[in-house]
mmCIF file of the C-alpha atoms, coordinates in Angstrom:
data_MODEL
# 
_entry.id   MODEL 
# 
loop_
_atom_site.group_PDB 
_atom_site.id 
_atom_site.type_symbol 
_atom_site.label_atom_id 
_atom_site.label_alt_id 
_atom_site.label_comp_id 
_atom_site.label_asym_id 
_atom_site.label_entity_id 
_atom_site.label_seq_id 
_atom_site.pdbx_PDB_ins_code 
_atom_site.Cartn_x 
_atom_site.Cartn_y 
_atom_site.Cartn_z 
_atom_site.occupancy 
_atom_site.B_iso_or_equiv 
_atom_site.pdbx_formal_charge 
_atom_site.auth_seq_id 
_atom_site.auth_comp_id 
_atom_site.auth_asym_id 
_atom_site.auth_atom_id 
_atom_site.pdbx_PDB_model_num 
ATOM 1   C CA . MET A 1 1   ? 86.406  137.021 66.492  1.00 0.00 ? 1   MET A CA 1 
ATOM 2   C CA . ASN A 1 2   ? 88.003  134.216 64.397  1.00 0.00 ? 2   ASN A CA 1 
ATOM 3   C CA . ALA A 1 3   ? 88.286  130.870 66.800  1.00 0.00 ? 3   ALA A CA 1 
ATOM 4   C CA . LEU A 1 4   ? 90.465  129.224 64.607  1.00 0.00 ? 4   LEU A CA 1 
ATOM 5   C CA . PRO A 1 5   ? 93.723  130.287 65.728  1.00 0.00 ? 5   PRO A CA 1 
ATOM 6   C CA . PHE A 1 6   ? 92.634  129.021 69.165  1.00 0.00 ? 6   PHE A CA 1 
ATOM 7   C CA . ILE A 1 7   ? 91.293  125.817 68.086  1.00 0.00 ? 7   ILE A CA 1 
ATOM 8   C CA . ALA A 1 8   ? 94.220  125.264 65.973  1.00 0.00 ? 8   ALA A CA 1 
ATOM 9   C CA . ALA A 1 9   ? 96.838  126.036 68.886  1.00 0.00 ? 9   ALA A CA 1 
ATOM 10  C CA . THR A 1 10  ? 94.451  123.539 71.263  1.00 0.00 ? 10  THR A CA 1 
ATOM 11  C CA . LEU A 1 11  ? 95.084  120.765 68.973  1.00 0.00 ? 11  LEU A CA 1 
ATOM 12  C CA . ILE A 1 12  ? 98.654  121.393 68.251  1.00 0.00 ? 12  ILE A CA 1 
ATOM 13  C CA . ALA A 1 13  ? 99.061  121.467 72.315  1.00 0.00 ? 13  ALA A CA 1 
ATOM 14  C CA . LEU A 1 14  ? 96.919  117.927 72.128  1.00 0.00 ? 14  LEU A CA 1 
ATOM 15  C CA . ALA A 1 15  ? 98.846  116.267 70.087  1.00 0.00 ? 15  ALA A CA 1 
ATOM 16  C CA . GLY A 1 16  ? 102.354 117.127 70.935  1.00 0.00 ? 16  GLY A CA 1 
ATOM 17  C CA . SER A 1 17  ? 101.133 115.479 74.915  1.00 0.00 ? 17  SER A CA 1 
ATOM 18  C CA . ALA A 1 18  ? 99.778  112.086 73.314  1.00 0.00 ? 18  ALA A CA 1 
ATOM 19  C CA . ARG A 1 19  ? 102.672 112.028 71.939  1.00 0.00 ? 19  ARG A CA 1 
ATOM 20  C CA . ALA A 1 20  ? 105.313 112.329 75.328  1.00 0.00 ? 20  ALA A CA 1 
ATOM 21  C CA . ASP A 1 21  ? 103.008 109.488 76.619  1.00 0.00 ? 21  ASP A CA 1 
ATOM 22  C CA . ASP A 1 22  ? 103.196 106.989 73.702  1.00 0.00 ? 22  ASP A CA 1 
ATOM 23  C CA . GLY A 1 23  ? 107.041 105.936 74.487  1.00 0.00 ? 23  GLY A CA 1 
ATOM 24  C CA . ILE A 1 24  ? 105.698 105.084 78.523  1.00 0.00 ? 24  ILE A CA 1 
ATOM 25  C CA . GLU A 1 25  ? 105.645 101.152 79.091  1.00 0.00 ? 25  GLU A CA 1 
ATOM 26  C CA . ASP A 1 26  ? 103.955 100.107 82.740  1.00 0.00 ? 26  ASP A CA 1 
ATOM 27  C CA . ALA A 1 27  ? 107.331 98.793  84.366  1.00 0.00 ? 27  ALA A CA 1 
ATOM 28  C CA . GLY A 1 28  ? 104.891 96.649  87.279  1.00 0.00 ? 28  GLY A CA 1 
ATOM 29  C CA . PRO A 1 29  ? 104.517 97.439  90.705  1.00 0.00 ? 29  PRO A CA 1 
ATOM 30  C CA . VAL A 1 30  ? 107.479 99.048  92.739  1.00 0.00 ? 30  VAL A CA 1 
ATOM 31  C CA . PHE A 1 31  ? 107.878 97.854  95.839  1.00 0.00 ? 31  PHE A CA 1 
ATOM 32  C CA . VAL A 1 32  ? 109.671 100.167 98.736  1.00 0.00 ? 32  VAL A CA 1 
ATOM 33  C CA . ALA A 1 33  ? 111.660 98.665  101.514 1.00 0.00 ? 33  ALA A CA 1 
ATOM 34  C CA . GLY A 1 34  ? 110.196 98.822  104.823 1.00 0.00 ? 34  GLY A CA 1 
ATOM 35  C CA . GLY A 1 35  ? 107.299 101.021 103.041 1.00 0.00 ? 35  GLY A CA 1 
ATOM 36  C CA . GLN A 1 36  ? 105.580 97.958  101.772 1.00 0.00 ? 36  GLN A CA 1 
ATOM 37  C CA . TYR A 1 37  ? 106.657 94.938  102.927 1.00 0.00 ? 37  TYR A CA 1 
ATOM 38  C CA . THR A 1 38  ? 109.229 93.995  106.056 1.00 0.00 ? 38  THR A CA 1 
ATOM 39  C CA . ALA A 1 39  ? 110.013 90.531  104.808 1.00 0.00 ? 39  ALA A CA 1 
ATOM 40  C CA . ALA A 1 40  ? 111.874 89.491  101.737 1.00 0.00 ? 40  ALA A CA 1 
ATOM 41  C CA . LEU A 1 41  ? 112.416 86.113  99.895  1.00 0.00 ? 41  LEU A CA 1 
ATOM 42  C CA . GLU A 1 42  ? 114.655 84.351  97.521  1.00 0.00 ? 42  GLU A CA 1 
ATOM 43  C CA . GLN A 1 43  ? 113.478 81.491  96.944  1.00 0.00 ? 43  GLN A CA 1 
ATOM 44  C CA . HIS A 1 44  ? 116.256 80.214  94.664  1.00 0.00 ? 44  HIS A CA 1 
ATOM 45  C CA . SER A 1 45  ? 118.425 80.451  98.112  1.00 0.00 ? 45  SER A CA 1 
ATOM 46  C CA . GLY A 1 46  ? 115.959 80.357  100.555 1.00 0.00 ? 46  GLY A CA 1 
ATOM 47  C CA . HIS A 1 47  ? 117.628 83.741  101.660 1.00 0.00 ? 47  HIS A CA 1 
ATOM 48  C CA . TRP A 1 48  ? 115.060 85.354  104.047 1.00 0.00 ? 48  TRP A CA 1 
ATOM 49  C CA . ARG A 1 49  ? 115.948 89.268  104.435 1.00 0.00 ? 49  ARG A CA 1 
ATOM 50  C CA . LEU A 1 50  ? 114.065 90.488  107.421 1.00 0.00 ? 50  LEU A CA 1 
ATOM 51  C CA . LEU A 1 51  ? 113.300 94.269  107.891 1.00 0.00 ? 51  LEU A CA 1 
ATOM 52  C CA . PRO A 1 52  ? 111.738 95.062  111.098 1.00 0.00 ? 52  PRO A CA 1 
ATOM 53  C CA . VAL A 1 53  ? 110.941 98.533  111.581 1.00 0.00 ? 53  VAL A CA 1 
ATOM 54  C CA . ASP A 1 54  ? 112.249 99.172  115.149 1.00 0.00 ? 54  ASP A CA 1 
ATOM 55  C CA . ALA A 1 55  ? 115.508 97.164  114.419 1.00 0.00 ? 55  ALA A CA 1 
ATOM 56  C CA . GLN A 1 56  ? 118.437 96.107  112.283 1.00 0.00 ? 56  GLN A CA 1 
ATOM 57  C CA . ASP A 1 57  ? 118.005 94.117  109.072 1.00 0.00 ? 57  ASP A CA 1 
ATOM 58  C CA . ARG A 1 58  ? 118.481 90.394  109.623 1.00 0.00 ? 58  ARG A CA 1 
ATOM 59  C CA . GLU A 1 59  ? 119.306 87.660  106.937 1.00 0.00 ? 59  GLU A CA 1 
ATOM 60  C CA . VAL A 1 60  ? 118.460 84.134  107.538 1.00 0.00 ? 60  VAL A CA 1 
ATOM 61  C CA . VAL A 1 61  ? 118.823 81.125  105.401 1.00 0.00 ? 61  VAL A CA 1 
ATOM 62  C CA . SER A 1 62  ? 116.306 78.703  105.083 1.00 0.00 ? 62  SER A CA 1 
ATOM 63  C CA . SER A 1 63  ? 117.423 75.035  103.907 1.00 0.00 ? 63  SER A CA 1 
ATOM 64  C CA . CYS A 1 64  ? 114.228 73.535  103.492 1.00 0.00 ? 64  CYS A CA 1 
ATOM 65  C CA . ALA A 1 65  ? 113.333 71.619  101.219 1.00 0.00 ? 65  ALA A CA 1 
ATOM 66  C CA . GLN A 1 66  ? 109.913 73.622  99.049  1.00 0.00 ? 66  GLN A CA 1 
ATOM 67  C CA . GLN A 1 67  ? 107.735 71.738  97.239  1.00 0.00 ? 67  GLN A CA 1 
ATOM 68  C CA . VAL A 1 68  ? 106.067 74.648  96.185  1.00 0.00 ? 68  VAL A CA 1 
ATOM 69  C CA . TYR A 1 69  ? 107.053 77.804  93.954  1.00 0.00 ? 69  TYR A CA 1 
ATOM 70  C CA . LEU A 1 70  ? 105.482 81.573  94.966  1.00 0.00 ? 70  LEU A CA 1 
ATOM 71  C CA . PRO A 1 71  ? 105.055 83.742  91.790  1.00 0.00 ? 71  PRO A CA 1 
ATOM 72  C CA . ARG A 1 72  ? 107.151 86.915  92.335  1.00 0.00 ? 72  ARG A CA 1 
ATOM 73  C CA . GLY A 1 73  ? 105.303 89.704  94.497  1.00 0.00 ? 73  GLY A CA 1 
ATOM 74  C CA . LEU A 1 74  ? 103.603 91.035  97.435  1.00 0.00 ? 74  LEU A CA 1 
ATOM 75  C CA . TRP A 1 75  ? 102.156 88.810  100.013 1.00 0.00 ? 75  TRP A CA 1 
ATOM 76  C CA . LEU A 1 76  ? 100.282 89.338  102.885 1.00 0.00 ? 76  LEU A CA 1 
ATOM 77  C CA . ILE A 1 77  ? 101.093 87.229  106.416 1.00 0.00 ? 77  ILE A CA 1 
ATOM 78  C CA . ASN A 1 78  ? 97.890  86.166  107.848 1.00 0.00 ? 78  ASN A CA 1 
ATOM 79  C CA . ARG A 1 79  ? 96.210  83.122  109.353 1.00 0.00 ? 79  ARG A CA 1 
ATOM 80  C CA . ASP A 1 80  ? 94.072  80.714  108.295 1.00 0.00 ? 80  ASP A CA 1 
ATOM 81  C CA . SER A 1 81  ? 90.289  79.731  110.159 1.00 0.00 ? 81  SER A CA 1 
ATOM 82  C CA . ARG A 1 82  ? 92.957  77.233  112.360 1.00 0.00 ? 82  ARG A CA 1 
ATOM 83  C CA . GLY A 1 83  ? 95.086  80.016  113.329 1.00 0.00 ? 83  GLY A CA 1 
ATOM 84  C CA . ARG A 1 84  ? 98.166  78.694  110.952 1.00 0.00 ? 84  ARG A CA 1 
ATOM 85  C CA . ALA A 1 85  ? 100.206 80.909  109.247 1.00 0.00 ? 85  ALA A CA 1 
ATOM 86  C CA . GLN A 1 86  ? 99.853  81.720  105.723 1.00 0.00 ? 86  GLN A CA 1 
ATOM 87  C CA . LEU A 1 87  ? 100.487 83.907  102.671 1.00 0.00 ? 87  LEU A CA 1 
ATOM 88  C CA . VAL A 1 88  ? 98.072  85.760  100.809 1.00 0.00 ? 88  VAL A CA 1 
ATOM 89  C CA . ALA A 1 89  ? 98.948  87.106  97.426  1.00 0.00 ? 89  ALA A CA 1 
ATOM 90  C CA . THR A 1 90  ? 98.044  90.875  96.734  1.00 0.00 ? 90  THR A CA 1 
ATOM 91  C CA . SER A 1 91  ? 95.904  92.113  93.995  1.00 0.00 ? 91  SER A CA 1 
ATOM 92  C CA . GLY A 1 92  ? 98.783  93.003  92.225  1.00 0.00 ? 92  GLY A CA 1 
ATOM 93  C CA . THR A 1 93  ? 100.424 89.342  92.510  1.00 0.00 ? 93  THR A CA 1 
ATOM 94  C CA . ALA A 1 94  ? 100.089 87.803  89.152  1.00 0.00 ? 94  ALA A CA 1 
ATOM 95  C CA . LEU A 1 95  ? 98.956  83.864  89.713  1.00 0.00 ? 95  LEU A CA 1 
ATOM 96  C CA . PRO A 1 96  ? 99.440  81.857  87.294  1.00 0.00 ? 96  PRO A CA 1 
ATOM 97  C CA . PRO A 1 97  ? 96.145  79.763  86.270  1.00 0.00 ? 97  PRO A CA 1 
ATOM 98  C CA . GLY A 1 98  ? 95.504  77.473  88.717  1.00 0.00 ? 98  GLY A CA 1 
ATOM 99  C CA . HIS A 1 99  ? 97.835  78.673  91.034  1.00 0.00 ? 99  HIS A CA 1 
ATOM 100 C CA . ARG A 1 100 ? 96.225  79.091  94.905  1.00 0.00 ? 100 ARG A CA 1 
ATOM 101 C CA . GLU A 1 101 ? 96.205  82.555  96.440  1.00 0.00 ? 101 GLU A CA 1 
ATOM 102 C CA . ARG A 1 102 ? 96.573  81.482  99.932  1.00 0.00 ? 102 ARG A CA 1 
ATOM 103 C CA . ILE A 1 103 ? 99.962  79.068  101.088 1.00 0.00 ? 103 ILE A CA 1 
ATOM 104 C CA . ALA A 1 104 ? 99.972  77.844  104.380 1.00 0.00 ? 104 ALA A CA 1 
ATOM 105 C CA . LEU A 1 105 ? 103.833 78.307  106.125 1.00 0.00 ? 105 LEU A CA 1 
ATOM 106 C CA . VAL A 1 106 ? 104.795 75.180  107.354 1.00 0.00 ? 106 VAL A CA 1 
ATOM 107 C CA . SER A 1 107 ? 107.639 74.656  109.653 1.00 0.00 ? 107 SER A CA 1 
ATOM 108 C CA . CYS A 1 108 ? 110.707 72.788  108.427 1.00 0.00 ? 108 CYS A CA 1 
ATOM 109 C CA . GLU A 1 109 ? 110.373 70.155  111.237 1.00 0.00 ? 109 GLU A CA 1 
ATOM 110 C CA . ALA A 1 110 ? 106.703 69.572  110.922 1.00 0.00 ? 110 ALA A CA 1 
ATOM 111 C CA . ALA A 1 111 ? 106.225 65.879  110.074 1.00 0.00 ? 111 ALA A CA 1 
ATOM 112 C CA . GLY A 1 112 ? 104.133 64.514  106.881 1.00 0.00 ? 112 GLY A CA 1 
ATOM 113 C CA . ALA A 1 113 ? 104.551 65.887  103.126 1.00 0.00 ? 113 ALA A CA 1 
ATOM 114 C CA . HIS A 1 114 ? 102.841 69.525  102.930 1.00 0.00 ? 114 HIS A CA 1 
ATOM 115 C CA . PRO A 1 115 ? 102.951 69.773  99.186  1.00 0.00 ? 115 PRO A CA 1 
ATOM 116 C CA . SER A 1 116 ? 101.065 73.018  98.683  1.00 0.00 ? 116 SER A CA 1 
ATOM 117 C CA . ALA A 1 117 ? 102.606 74.427  101.634 1.00 0.00 ? 117 ALA A CA 1 
ATOM 118 C CA . LEU A 1 118 ? 106.116 77.511  101.939 1.00 0.00 ? 118 LEU A CA 1 
ATOM 119 C CA . ARG A 1 119 ? 108.758 75.424  104.429 1.00 0.00 ? 119 ARG A CA 1 
ATOM 120 C CA . ALA A 1 120 ? 110.439 77.683  106.768 1.00 0.00 ? 120 ALA A CA 1 
ATOM 121 C CA . PRO A 1 121 ? 111.988 77.225  110.357 1.00 0.00 ? 121 PRO A CA 1 
ATOM 122 C CA . ALA A 1 122 ? 109.389 77.320  113.131 1.00 0.00 ? 122 ALA A CA 1 
ATOM 123 C CA . SER A 1 123 ? 111.201 80.288  114.439 1.00 0.00 ? 123 SER A CA 1 
ATOM 124 C CA . LEU A 1 124 ? 110.678 82.394  111.028 1.00 0.00 ? 124 LEU A CA 1 
ATOM 125 C CA . ILE A 1 125 ? 107.431 81.606  110.650 1.00 0.00 ? 125 ILE A CA 1 
ATOM 126 C CA . ASP A 1 126 ? 106.452 83.229  114.398 1.00 0.00 ? 126 ASP A CA 1 
ATOM 127 C CA . TRP A 1 127 ? 108.880 85.692  113.904 1.00 0.00 ? 127 TRP A CA 1 
ATOM 128 C CA . LEU A 1 128 ? 107.155 86.745  110.579 1.00 0.00 ? 128 LEU A CA 1 
ATOM 129 C CA . SER A 1 129 ? 103.554 86.168  112.249 1.00 0.00 ? 129 SER A CA 1 
ATOM 130 C CA . ASP A 1 130 ? 104.475 88.572  114.978 1.00 0.00 ? 130 ASP A CA 1 
ATOM 131 C CA . ASN A 1 131 ? 106.687 91.298  113.188 1.00 0.00 ? 131 ASN A CA 1 
ATOM 132 C CA . ALA A 1 132 ? 105.938 90.857  109.571 1.00 0.00 ? 132 ALA A CA 1 
ATOM 133 C CA . GLY A 1 133 ? 103.079 92.558  107.526 1.00 0.00 ? 133 GLY A CA 1 
ATOM 134 C CA . ALA A 1 134 ? 103.993 91.031  104.304 1.00 0.00 ? 134 ALA A CA 1 
ATOM 135 C CA . VAL A 1 135 ? 106.713 89.503  102.096 1.00 0.00 ? 135 VAL A CA 1 
ATOM 136 C CA . LEU A 1 136 ? 108.115 90.392  99.057  1.00 0.00 ? 136 LEU A CA 1 
ATOM 137 C CA . VAL A 1 137 ? 108.603 87.186  97.120  1.00 0.00 ? 137 VAL A CA 1 
ATOM 138 C CA . ASP A 1 138 ? 111.506 86.881  94.531  1.00 0.00 ? 138 ASP A CA 1 
ATOM 139 C CA . GLU A 1 139 ? 112.766 84.168  92.458  1.00 0.00 ? 139 GLU A CA 1 
# 
């Protein structure tokens, strides 16, 4: 039995499939509202979109002055060792060199400087702590 035609057909098939994959580029992570995050933040406008599973979406506009910029991506809502709300970058969120992976959430009304914290209205921080698992941060 001659194996040469079988080997040639296999090589042609493999070469064709390799060319099909050459043009595919990784577009980065794709996030699905309500599936992977329950709140979204547009930093430049201070616009929050809340996506509770059991209710209608809500929008909140925060006029808090920000001193920190968060890289785009998915951030989990968590608490620090003292029970204060914080955002924690997921492994899919690309952090620039030296950027912290944990960012405190501080009320706009809180006194004192908090240069490494994200400010938000106290009622929003409470809602996020009680109802949100993750926040999609955008520019």
